[in-house]
C-alpha positions as a printed Julia matrix, in Angstrom:
118×3 Matrix{Float64}:
 54.73  69.5   142.45
 54.34  66.8   145.34
 55.66  63.95  144.69
 52.56  62.03  146.0
 50.66  63.51  142.88
 53.66  62.65  140.43
 53.58  58.62  142.3
 50.17  58.14  142.13
 50.09  59.76  138.58
 52.21  56.73  137.19
 50.87  54.14  139.07
 48.6   53.45  136.36
 49.21  51.44  133.84
 47.83  53.6   131.05
 49.58  56.54  132.11
 52.62  54.75  132.05
 52.11  53.82  128.54
 51.3   57.34  128.11
 54.79  58.49  129.37
 56.42  55.7   127.25
 54.96  57.24  124.05
 56.35  60.5   124.66
 59.78  59.81  125.47
 60.54  59.73  121.6
 59.17  63.3   121.65
 56.42  65.67  121.53
 53.15  64.03  120.08
 49.28  65.75  119.49
 46.43  63.97  121.43
 45.19  62.4   118.55
 48.61  59.73  118.27
 48.43  59.49  121.94
 44.68  58.53  121.36
 45.77  56.26  118.7
 47.16  53.63  120.71
 44.74  52.8   122.88
 41.51  50.75  122.69
 39.68  53.56  125.33
 37.18  56.14  124.59
 38.52  59.38  124.13
 37.21  61.15  127.59
 39.57  58.4   129.73
 42.21  59.06  127.87
 41.56  62.59  128.13
 41.33  62.24  131.73
 44.56  59.92  131.71
 46.97  63.38  130.29
 44.48  65.32  132.58
 46.04  63.08  135.29
 49.56  63.17  134.11
 49.14  67.33  133.89
 48.01  68.1   137.04
 51.01  66.08  138.35
 53.3   68.15  136.28
 54.52  65.57  134.04
 53.24  66.88  130.76
 53.52  69.85  129.27
 50.61  70.96  126.79
 50.71  73.62  124.03
 48.42  74.48  121.37
 48.39  74.58  117.68
 45.11  75.93  116.61
 42.51  72.77  117.43
 45.29  70.66  117.91
 46.78  70.22  121.95
 50.6   68.83  121.81
 51.87  66.72  124.85
 55.5   66.5   125.69
 57.76  64.87  129.13
 58.21  68.16  130.97
 61.96  66.79  132.39
 62.02  69.13  135.69
 59.89  66.84  137.37
 61.24  63.58  136.51
 64.34  65.39  137.55
 62.36  66.25  140.93
 61.02  62.16  141.59
 65.06  61.64  140.7
 66.13  63.63  143.08
 63.89  62.49  145.65
 64.12  58.75  144.93
 68.08  58.97  145.06
 68.12  58.99  149.38
 66.67  56.0   149.22
 69.07  54.3   146.78
 72.42  53.68  148.45
 75.63  54.65  146.88
 76.99  51.19  146.65
 74.18  49.97  144.73
 73.99  52.93  142.45
 74.71  52.17  138.7
 78.19  52.55  137.22
 79.61  53.34  133.51
 80.86  50.39  132.21
 84.84  50.22  131.25
 85.53  50.39  127.73
 88.74  48.58  128.09
 86.02  44.91  128.63
 87.44  42.31  126.89
 85.25  39.51  125.48
 87.62  36.29  125.93
 85.38  33.03  126.32
 85.85  31.47  129.81
 86.59  28.08  129.55
 84.34  25.33  129.76
 84.59  23.37  132.97
 85.92  19.63  132.26
 83.97  17.09  134.44
 86.12  14.82  135.74
 86.45  11.36  133.57
 85.75   8.9   136.77
 83.42  11.24  137.92
 81.42  10.63  134.47
 82.16   6.85  134.27
 80.38   6.36  138.21
 77.09   8.52  136.83
 76.23   5.86  133.76
 75.93   3.31  136.65
């Protein structure tokens, strides 16, 4: 899929919400429709745009259509975006050796406090 199709598809708030819903796994179209106040044809169009961009897979079971994320397309987008992220900005895994010792509170010199009261 082209990066242009992918970025256009994820540029819409409703489509982003659909993608967020699908992060839990495969969902039937009816479950997706229930999450919106729009008419079903509007949501169907959003689902079609996501499918055309290669962001979702569909599976038909009888009269039901199930949608799931196409992780290969997200990997393609990630690979493309990687060129724009400098190496020193990339997220490093957290160290597990971190200690949670609280920092000491800053003490205000008593003379400065005295002067500020006047």
